[in-house]
N, C-alpha and C positions, 0 to 999 in steps of 0.2 A: 353350509341350509340352515336357514334359522337365527341365524346373525344378520342383523337390520344396519350393523354397526362395517357391514363387513370386512371385518374381521379387527376389531383394536385389540391389541398386542394386550388388555387381561384379560379376554377370552383366549387367549391364545400360548403365554410364557407369562412366564415370570422371575426375575434373577432372584439372587438367594443368596443369602448370606453364602463362604467358603466358596469363591469362583463355580458358581452350583446355578444350574438352571430348569424350573422345574416346565414342561411343554406337553403338550397337551397332541396326546396320536394320536392316527390316521389309520383310519380304515378303509373300504373302495368303496361306501360313499363318499370318502375329503380325498379326495389325491393331494389336493394343495400344502395337507397337515406330512404327507409324507412329503414329500417336497421340502416341508418344511423343517422335519428334526435333521433330511440330509445340508439343508443349512447352518445349521447351530452345528450339526460336525464338526462344521469346517472352521468352524466363528475359534478364535484363541486368547488367552487374557493377552493384561498385556505384557508379561514374564513370558507369553508365547505357548504358553502350557495348552489347552485341549479346557474343554470346562466342563468341569458338574453333570452329566445330563440326567432328570429323574422324569422323568415320562410315565403318565396323567395318563389315563383308560381315560377316554369317551363312551362318556351315559349311554344307556341306550333308544333311541329321540322320545324324547313327550311329544306330543300335537296335543290340537287345541282349534278347533272349528278346520280343522285339516290344515294346517299349518304346523310348523318345527316349530320348537319355539328354541331359545337359545344355552340349552344346560352345557358347563366347562368344568371342571371341580379350580382349572386355574382362575376362579371368577372370587378367592376365597380375600382370609378380610388378615392383617396382622395386627394386634397387638398386644399390646403390655401383660405380656408372658403365654399370652396362645397366639395359636390361627385355630380361626374360625371359617368353617370348609364347606358351602355348599352340599349336601345331599339330595338322592332324591328316589327314593325312597329305591335304590337299587342297591338291595346289603353287600350283593359280593365286591359290585364297583365302586362303593363307597367306601365298602373299608380299605381298598384296594388304595383310593387317594386318600386319605387322611392317614395311612398309612405312610406312601411314599410323602406326604407334604411333611409328616413326624420326621425323617431322615433329612430330609433340606434345612429342618427350624429346629437342631437338636435343643432340649432346656423347655424346648416352649408344651404346654399343652396343647395337644388336639383335641375343636370341639368343632363336631357333627352336627348343620343344620339345615332341614328338609329345610327348598325354597323353592317346591316344584306352583308354592304358590309368585314368589316375589319374580324368575320366569315370565312370567307372564305380559308384565311390562319390559318385556328384552332384556333387561340385563341380570347379575347378582348380589352377591354384598359388597366384591371394591366393589361396584358398576354404582351402585345405594350409597355409597357413606362416602367417594369420594372429594361433593365439593362442601360435606358435614365440614366447617370451623368451628 
């Protein structure tokens, strides 16, 4: 709900260094995310090992004009020396997401950026920067 892309990968899960995958966790409103989590648990590296899975929280719904907006922590941006993480003025969840992403990217700074205005255009940091050359 709230995702007009019907699940672009950068809103659901991301491949990270050291055979790590961060992914958006599910809840009662998103049974498909629970199914995705089960599928991720079945994935194996080329060497046959399971991936290290790090579950990102799902932000509380953010609505505008009755429409749920696509808030997700998986839409972060990796830059030189840092990872820029979308935040949504939800301190506990924002902090949990930033800590999880920091675990996936050791040695990089983790910088949160309030993306409540950005998601009004149905994307977040990765979406609005991926076509930049």
